[in-house]
GUFI-132344 format. One line per 3 residues: for each residue x, y, z of C-alpha. Coordinates in Angstrom, 2 decimals, m for minus. Layout:
! residues N
X Y Z; ...
//
This chain:
! residues 515
m9.61 7.34 m36.95; m6.64 7.94 m39.34; m6.96 9.57 m43.05
m4.58 11.10 m45.49; m2.40 7.77 m45.48; m1.01 6.78 m48.42
m0.94 3.75 m50.53; 1.21 0.81 m48.75; 5.26 2.00 m49.30
5.19 4.73 m50.47; 7.43 7.83 m48.23; 5.51 9.52 m46.36
8.32 11.36 m44.12; 12.66 11.35 m45.54; 14.89 13.56 m42.33
17.72 14.67 m44.66; 21.22 14.22 m43.05; 19.62 15.75 m39.52
22.81 16.93 m37.06; 21.76 18.11 m33.66; 24.36 19.34 m30.38
23.95 19.55 m27.28; 27.23 21.07 m24.71; 29.95 18.74 m25.14
28.13 16.42 m27.41; 27.35 15.72 m31.25; 24.19 13.64 m30.88
23.05 13.16 m33.69; 25.92 13.55 m37.04; 24.28 13.86 m40.64
21.31 11.09 m40.19; 19.19 10.73 m42.62; 15.69 8.14 m42.54
13.16 7.12 m44.65; 9.05 6.26 m43.47; 6.94 4.44 m45.42
3.18 4.06 m45.76; 1.80 0.89 m44.10; 5.15 m0.21 m43.14
6.79 m0.17 m39.39; 10.46 1.43 m39.20; 12.33 m0.17 m36.24
15.12 1.84 m35.01; 17.99 m0.43 m32.64; 20.47 1.19 m30.92
21.84 1.83 m27.07; 20.99 4.15 m25.08; 22.55 7.59 m26.23
22.95 6.65 m29.91; 20.56 9.74 m31.01; 17.21 7.73 m31.87
14.48 9.22 m29.86; 16.94 13.02 m30.56; 16.10 11.93 m34.24
12.30 11.33 m33.07; 12.15 14.42 m31.02; 13.11 16.52 m33.44
10.94 15.13 m36.56; 8.26 15.22 m33.74; 8.60 19.56 m32.99
10.38 19.39 m29.45; 13.84 19.53 m30.47; 14.40 21.64 m33.77
17.37 20.33 m35.81; 20.65 22.55 m36.12; 21.17 20.83 m39.83
18.86 18.99 m42.68; 15.75 18.78 m43.22; 11.94 17.16 m43.27
9.85 16.98 m46.24; 6.79 15.59 m45.55; 4.87 14.21 m47.82
7.47 15.21 m50.50; 7.19 18.77 m48.96; 9.58 20.87 m47.13
8.55 21.38 m44.02; 9.37 22.71 m40.47; 8.04 22.28 m36.92
8.35 25.07 m34.16; 7.05 22.89 m31.04; 4.51 18.78 m31.14
1.46 21.28 m31.92; 2.46 21.93 m35.66; 3.37 18.52 m35.61
0.03 16.52 m35.31; m1.63 19.45 m36.91; 0.43 18.08 m40.57
m0.05 14.57 m39.89; 3.18 13.33 m37.19; 2.00 12.23 m34.03
5.22 11.03 m31.32; 3.84 8.39 m28.27; 6.48 9.31 m25.78
8.51 6.93 m23.59; 9.30 9.92 m20.55; 5.62 10.29 m20.26
4.88 13.54 m21.83; 1.09 13.49 m19.11; 0.04 16.39 m16.74
m0.54 14.23 m12.93; m3.89 17.03 m12.01; m5.75 16.72 m15.58
m7.81 14.07 m15.61; m7.15 11.34 m18.52; m9.28 12.50 m21.14
m7.97 16.28 m20.17; m4.68 15.04 m21.16; m5.69 13.48 m24.62
m7.62 16.21 m25.64; m4.85 18.59 m24.52; m5.32 21.83 m27.04
m7.52 20.30 m28.68; m10.48 19.29 m27.35; m14.19 19.98 m28.49
m15.79 23.08 m27.90; m20.05 23.11 m27.61; m22.16 25.82 m29.52
m22.03 27.99 m26.19; m18.22 27.73 m27.04; m17.71 25.60 m23.80
m15.30 22.75 m23.18; m17.84 19.46 m24.33; m17.12 17.48 m21.37
m19.20 15.11 m22.55; m18.10 14.23 m25.99; m14.46 14.09 m24.54
m14.71 11.48 m22.43; m16.88 8.98 m24.27; m14.27 9.65 m26.94
m12.01 8.92 m24.72; m14.03 6.24 m23.53; m14.42 4.89 m27.34
m10.69 5.11 m27.27; m8.95 3.08 m23.31; m11.36 0.41 m24.32
m8.90 m0.43 m28.08; m6.55 m0.67 m25.77; m8.23 m2.49 m23.03
m7.82 0.31 m20.03; m10.10 0.21 m17.79; m9.82 3.03 m15.93
m12.97 6.52 m16.01; m12.14 9.02 m18.29; m12.62 11.68 m15.20
m9.51 10.29 m13.44; m6.88 11.83 m13.32; m3.41 11.18 m13.93
m1.51 11.29 m10.48; m3.76 8.07 m9.86; m2.57 6.20 m12.48
m0.10 3.56 m12.00; 3.09 3.61 m14.76; 1.85 0.79 m17.32
m1.39 2.35 m16.89; 0.04 5.74 m17.50; 1.76 4.22 m20.84
m1.54 3.15 m22.20; m2.40 7.05 m21.88; 0.15 7.97 m24.22
m0.58 5.91 m26.37; m4.31 7.10 m27.00; m3.37 10.44 m26.90
m1.12 10.32 m30.52; m3.55 7.50 m31.89; m7.00 10.53 m31.21
m4.90 12.17 m33.44; m5.66 12.34 m37.42; m1.46 10.61 m37.97
0.24 10.23 m41.49; 3.24 9.16 m39.05; 2.93 7.17 m35.95
6.86 7.51 m33.06; 7.00 5.22 m30.63; 9.42 5.37 m28.52
9.65 2.50 m26.02; 5.36 1.98 m25.90; 5.56 m1.51 m24.74
8.49 m0.74 m21.90; 5.80 m0.26 m18.49; 3.13 m2.15 m20.41
1.48 m5.88 m19.60; 2.07 m9.13 m21.91; m1.49 m8.71 m22.70
m1.21 m4.68 m23.00; 1.54 m5.48 m25.05; m1.14 m8.23 m27.80
m3.46 m5.06 m27.81; m0.76 m2.52 m29.01; 0.44 m5.55 m31.49
m2.95 m5.32 m32.41; m3.79 m2.03 m32.98; m0.25 m1.38 m35.23
m0.82 m3.88 m37.26; m3.86 m2.37 m37.82; m3.01 1.53 m38.91
0.09 m0.47 m40.77; m3.27 m1.41 m42.82; m4.45 1.81 m43.07
m1.39 3.24 m44.36; 0.29 4.75 m41.67; 3.94 4.71 m41.41
5.69 3.90 m37.79; 8.51 4.39 m36.52; 8.95 2.05 m33.58
12.18 2.68 m30.46; 13.24 m0.93 m28.58; 15.16 m1.98 m27.17
13.57 m5.75 m26.67; 14.65 m7.14 m30.79; 11.81 m10.04 m30.36
9.19 m7.90 m30.41; 9.90 m6.95 m33.99; 9.29 m10.13 m35.18
5.57 m9.46 m34.83; 4.97 m5.66 m36.20; 8.62 m5.14 m37.55
9.32 m4.55 m41.38; 12.26 m2.27 m41.54; 15.57 m1.12 m39.57
17.38 1.29 m39.29; 20.61 0.57 m36.56; 22.08 3.80 m35.08
25.51 3.86 m33.23; 26.74 7.33 m31.22; 24.82 9.65 m33.31
25.18 7.74 m36.61; 23.28 5.71 m38.97; 25.47 2.50 m39.49
22.61 0.77 m41.46; 19.29 0.44 m42.87; 18.26 m2.54 m44.48
14.79 m4.59 m44.61; 13.92 m6.47 m40.96; 14.37 m9.61 m42.68
17.41 m9.50 m44.29; 19.03 m9.21 m40.82; 19.95 m11.56 m37.77
19.97 m10.50 m33.97; 23.75 m11.26 m33.79; 24.22 m9.03 m36.79
21.79 m6.15 m34.92; 23.17 m6.40 m32.11; 27.08 m6.49 m33.41
26.36 m2.52 m35.42; 24.26 m1.47 m31.95; 27.89 m1.69 m30.03
30.35 m1.83 m32.44; 31.97 m5.06 m31.72; 31.09 m8.75 m31.59
28.74 m9.94 m28.03; 28.15 m12.76 m27.37; 24.87 m13.87 m25.99
25.39 m13.77 m21.60; 24.89 m17.22 m19.15; 24.63 m17.14 m16.15
27.10 m17.74 m14.26; 27.08 m20.88 m11.59; 25.19 m19.15 m8.04
27.16 m19.79 m5.18; 25.79 m20.47 m2.14; 23.44 m19.08 m0.69
24.28 m17.39 3.00; 21.95 m16.56 6.25; 17.97 m15.21 5.88
19.00 m10.72 5.73; 15.38 m10.14 5.63; 12.03 m11.26 6.02
7.93 m10.31 5.92; 5.05 m12.29 7.25; 1.43 m10.99 7.22
2.34 m7.50 5.37; m1.02 m5.51 4.16; m1.40 m2.50 2.79
m4.77 m1.09 2.31; m6.49 0.86 m0.16; m6.01 4.38 0.24
m9.10 5.28 m0.79; m11.73 2.42 m0.78; m12.47 0.99 2.76
m11.98 m2.35 3.24; m9.73 m3.10 0.89; m6.04 m4.06 0.12
m3.57 m3.70 m2.43; m1.27 m6.38 m0.62; m2.66 m8.52 1.37
m0.95 m11.23 4.13; 2.32 m11.14 2.47; 5.21 m13.87 3.39
8.75 m14.08 2.02; 12.19 m13.80 2.50; 15.26 m13.57 1.07
19.48 m14.32 2.15; 22.76 m13.16 1.07; 23.65 m14.00 m2.33
20.52 m14.59 m3.61; 18.01 m12.80 m6.18; 14.91 m13.24 m5.76
12.83 m11.94 m8.95; 9.61 m10.85 m8.46; 6.94 m11.42 m11.01
3.33 m10.09 m11.84; 1.33 m8.35 m14.37; 0.11 m5.16 m14.12
m1.81 m4.14 m10.50; m0.37 m7.30 m9.20; 1.13 m4.99 m6.53
4.74 m5.83 m7.33; 5.58 m1.86 m7.33; 3.73 m1.27 m4.16
5.39 m3.73 m1.61; 8.82 m2.70 m2.39; 7.84 0.81 m1.38
5.98 m0.75 1.87; 9.23 m2.50 2.32; 10.60 0.75 2.00
9.16 1.92 4.76; 6.82 4.67 1.83; 3.20 3.57 3.45
4.06 3.10 7.12; 0.42 4.05 8.04; m1.37 2.09 5.44
0.71 m0.95 6.28; 0.86 m3.70 8.77; 2.73 m7.30 9.58
6.11 m8.01 10.65; 9.50 m7.64 8.96; 12.71 m9.15 10.10
15.85 m7.40 9.46; 18.60 m10.22 10.43; 16.63 m11.63 12.34
15.64 m9.27 14.42; 12.50 m7.03 14.78; 12.91 m3.99 12.39
10.62 m0.79 12.29; 10.30 0.89 9.64; 8.56 3.16 9.39
10.17 5.63 6.57; 12.91 5.20 3.99; 15.50 6.89 6.96
14.55 3.88 9.08; 14.82 1.47 5.77; 18.16 3.10 4.45
19.47 2.24 8.26; 18.17 m1.02 8.28; 20.15 m1.77 5.35
17.72 m1.49 2.76; 18.22 0.55 m0.94; 15.18 1.04 m3.84
15.89 1.60 m6.91; 12.38 2.63 m7.96; 10.23 2.16 m11.50
9.55 5.84 m12.15; 13.70 7.02 m12.35; 12.99 10.99 m13.07
9.50 10.97 m11.43; 11.12 9.36 m8.12; 14.36 8.60 m8.64
15.95 11.38 m9.64; 16.63 15.16 m8.82; 16.60 16.11 m12.63
17.99 19.45 m12.41; 21.00 18.55 m10.32; 23.86 17.05 m11.56
25.60 13.63 m12.55; 27.17 13.87 m8.57; 24.96 15.35 m6.39
22.00 12.53 m7.67; 24.99 9.72 m6.85; 26.05 11.09 m3.60
23.14 12.41 m2.67; 22.03 9.65 m0.59; 25.15 9.54 0.92
26.47 12.77 1.94; 26.90 12.43 5.10; 29.94 10.17 4.33
31.70 13.75 3.01; 30.55 15.72 5.93; 33.42 17.11 7.71
32.64 19.59 11.11; 29.33 20.81 8.90; 31.33 21.28 5.39
31.09 18.70 2.54; 33.94 17.72 1.26; 33.94 18.17 m2.17
36.94 16.43 m3.50; 36.15 12.78 m1.67; 33.20 13.50 m3.05
33.54 14.40 m6.60; 36.52 10.75 m6.16; 33.43 8.52 m4.96
31.64 9.72 m7.94; 33.73 9.53 m10.45; 34.33 5.83 m9.24
31.30 5.26 m9.83; 31.04 6.76 m13.06; 33.27 4.44 m14.72
32.50 1.43 m12.75; 28.81 1.89 m14.13; 30.40 3.32 m17.54
27.54 6.52 m17.24; 28.21 8.14 m20.44; 28.74 12.26 m19.73
30.79 14.41 m20.37; 31.68 15.50 m17.21; 30.19 14.47 m13.62
29.80 18.38 m13.69; 27.10 17.64 m16.68; 22.94 18.35 m15.94
21.55 14.50 m15.08; 18.62 15.32 m17.76; 20.74 15.34 m20.54
21.78 12.11 m20.15; 20.30 9.54 m21.87; 17.73 7.36 m19.83
19.52 4.02 m19.56; 23.06 6.39 m17.99; 20.51 7.95 m15.95
19.07 4.18 m14.78; 22.72 3.80 m13.96; 23.26 6.46 m12.06
20.47 5.68 m9.84; 22.03 2.77 m9.02; 25.51 3.47 m8.59
24.20 6.26 m5.77; 22.33 3.02 m4.06; 25.15 1.12 m3.91
27.16 3.38 m2.52; 25.52 3.84 1.51; 26.87 0.06 1.30
23.05 m1.45 0.99; 22.93 m5.49 2.66; 19.04 m5.63 1.09
19.08 m4.02 m2.48; 15.24 m3.86 m4.19; 15.50 m3.35 m7.91
12.15 m2.25 m9.38; 11.99 m2.79 m12.87; 16.06 m1.82 m13.24
16.56 m2.50 m16.98; 13.45 0.28 m18.08; 14.32 1.66 m20.96
17.94 0.30 m21.12; 19.40 m0.32 m24.03; 20.20 m4.64 m25.25
24.05 m3.86 m24.05; 23.63 m1.83 m20.99; 20.80 m4.39 m20.08
23.64 m6.86 m20.14; 26.28 m4.90 m18.06; 23.47 m4.24 m15.34
22.95 m8.65 m15.11; 26.36 m8.70 m15.17; 25.92 m6.56 m12.51
23.45 m8.34 m9.97; 25.06 m11.32 m10.77; 28.12 m9.70 m8.81
26.54 m8.20 m6.06; 24.84 m11.12 m5.41; 28.07 m13.41 m5.21
29.58 m10.33 m2.94; 27.14 m10.74 m0.72; 24.19 m9.39 m1.10
20.80 m10.20 m0.67; 18.75 m8.22 m4.72; 15.03 m8.26 m4.72
14.55 m8.00 m8.52; 10.67 m6.47 m9.62; 10.48 m7.70 m13.92
8.03 m7.52 m16.33; 9.95 m9.40 m18.73; 9.74 m13.31 m18.01
13.02 m13.86 m19.49; 14.76 m11.23 m17.67; 13.60 m13.11 m14.10
14.34 m16.00 m15.58; 17.76 m15.46 m16.13; 18.91 m13.47 m12.64
16.40 m15.37 m9.93; 17.52 m18.21 m8.19; 13.84 m18.26 m6.45
10.71 m16.60 m7.82; 7.52 m14.62 m6.05; 4.82 m14.39 m7.95
1.94 m12.14 m7.20; m2.22 m11.75 m9.12; m4.24 m8.50 m7.73
m2.06 m8.05 m4.04; m1.02 m11.74 m3.27; 1.77 m14.34 m3.33
0.39 m16.76 m5.00; 3.20 m18.59 m6.19; 7.08 m19.86 m5.55
9.64 m21.49 m7.39; 13.11 m22.11 m7.48; 15.62 m22.22 m10.02
15.02 m25.50 m11.35; 11.46 m25.64 m11.39; 10.35 m22.54 m12.80
9.71 m22.27 m15.95; 7.77 m19.48 m18.46; 4.01 m21.71 m18.67
4.16 m21.72 m14.86; 5.20 m18.39 m13.84; 1.98 m17.29 m16.22
0.03 m19.23 m14.89; 0.74 m18.29 m10.62; m0.13 m14.01 m11.59
m3.54 m15.03 m14.03; m6.35 m14.03 m11.56; m7.78 m16.91 m12.66
m4.81 m19.75 m12.45; m3.24 m18.47 m9.23; m0.84 m21.41 m8.27
m0.77 m22.09 m4.22; m0.86 m19.00 m1.97
//
């Protein structure tokens, strides 16, 4: 699959004294990095440290303002990602770079489609190559499937297939495991080892430090746009890495003692969701659960389990295909739209923050106040002063890194965008907070802050339902754990009886727990 790779350990790519400026922000300050053949270099740092910006420059997505790039000893300049790919530099993006209305195969081979002898796109060959790639990555979808029919995790696998399909000497992976299952992570790690054996130089951005035990060789730690340390991974402990990332000593957060839960606030009985295309099939089938005031209910399952669909159904997004009964504070609640869900005290922070959680062209201020604008309306006019005061307080509470609340939100890092989403929904004063992968793509310190906030909110009486693909995260947060598999509830555990083994057993299709 790959060629032109150098022997293991030889320098493939160097970035020297790279700087990048955005309005009000110096994103990179004289950063240098070396990528070597057959070795995986982990880029570590908090959100906003400059990791993705540096990699986007190397991949031709962004121009640098200062510095230079050398590939195989020769100075290079990439004006766009195509030039980088043609030179052997490919990138797997954390924020998907896919066209929703094109097929999986068309996305993977976009701009380099195989041509038949008559000069037309050879779809048969393209689909055949795509099927082989998807098989290697263990993704069971047809190459002709349009991307808008895929879940977030499946889109991530397509991004990986797109990157590895080229003749890469350098492969950049930006949070490649943030939206995929444990099984898919295992498949990816096997592929990484194969690529390293073939001499490919890999740059790997991650917040999951435990991953690096299996695949990592070197580490580069960044903070506030600067290089802090570069060393072999074996020379750095986890505590040292975290301390360098945040610039201060960080102690592991211990779960505070849980206060007694209050009365039941939300109950679902027999909730089902019909499949939008397959008659007689269901995405959710006969699900029952409840959550009480002051309680955190963890929702775990593998890809396709129906976790996201369950939260969306509770929030009124699929009313035409949903059945069952929902009770809020003991009263039957007919929720046919998100607006009705909000009126009943529900709030949903979605998994796909850029497509579903934010309006990227609007400011931090506008996004934060979007769900509660009626609070600032007076005689048909917006009280902008009161709106700004509320947003400033929320930004400070969540430690959102932004030059101004008027900054366009697409210019913020992913973790800071996620904080704005949480701030937006908490300003609606909900009674039940639905969190779908709330720490996806968030660095270790920001994750601790989110955990602390969830504990604080639950102890103040808010009911919280958390969907997460990370078992340790569920175990760190949840008072009870509900496990799903293939659209059904398969098990439920309390805090005293839950562990990784019983959760995974209940999540696997052939090892279901009691319904």
